[in-house]
C-alpha positions, 0 to 999 in steps of 0.5 A, spaced: 258 973 955 257 968 949 258 970 942 255 967 936 259 969 930 259 968 922 266 967 919 267 967 911 272 963 908 277 967 904 278 961 900 271 959 897 267 965 900 263 961 904 260 962 911 261 958 917 256 960 923 259 958 930 258 959 938 264 961 943 265 963 950 272 966 948 271 969 940 278 971 940 281 964 942 275 961 937 277 965 931 285 963 932 283 956 933 279 956 926 285 960 923 290 955 925 286 949 923 284 946 930 277 946 928 276 940 923 269 944 920 273 949 917 280 946 917 280 946 909 277 953 908 282 957 912 284 963 912 277 965 915 275 972 917 270 974 922 264 978 919 259 978 924 258 977 931 252 977 936 253 977 944 248 974 949 248 974 956 245 967 957 248 961 954 241 958 952 239 964 948 246 964 944 245 957 942 238 958 940 241 964 936 246 959 933 241 954 931 237 960 928 242 963 924 244 956 921 237 955 918 235 958 911 231 964 914 237 965 919 242 965 913 237 970 909 237 975 915 245 975 915 246 976 908 240 982 909 244 985 915 251 985 911 248 986 904 253 992 903 258 988 905 257 983 900 255 988 895 262 991 896 265 984 896 262 983 889 265 989 886 272 986 888 272 980 884 
C-alpha cells in the first residue's frame, strides 16, 4: 500500500502534503526532525490520508493535492475540522 497524507504543523498551522509506504514510520520521521522540509515546523499532526494500491496513482495524487485545486479539495473535505480549529483559537 502507498499513502498520500496531509500534516498540519501545530506550530504555525500550515499544511504539508507527502507520500509514504509506511505512514507511521514517516510521521515519526517528520516529528523527530529527520525530514528537512518540516524540521522547523514540528510538532506535526496527521489530519488526512488516502491509500493507493499503485505507486504511480499515489504519486499522481500527491502532486494533485499540492496544487491550488488539490489544496481547495483538502480544505473542503476537512471543512468541519478547520471550522473547529478556528473556534479553538
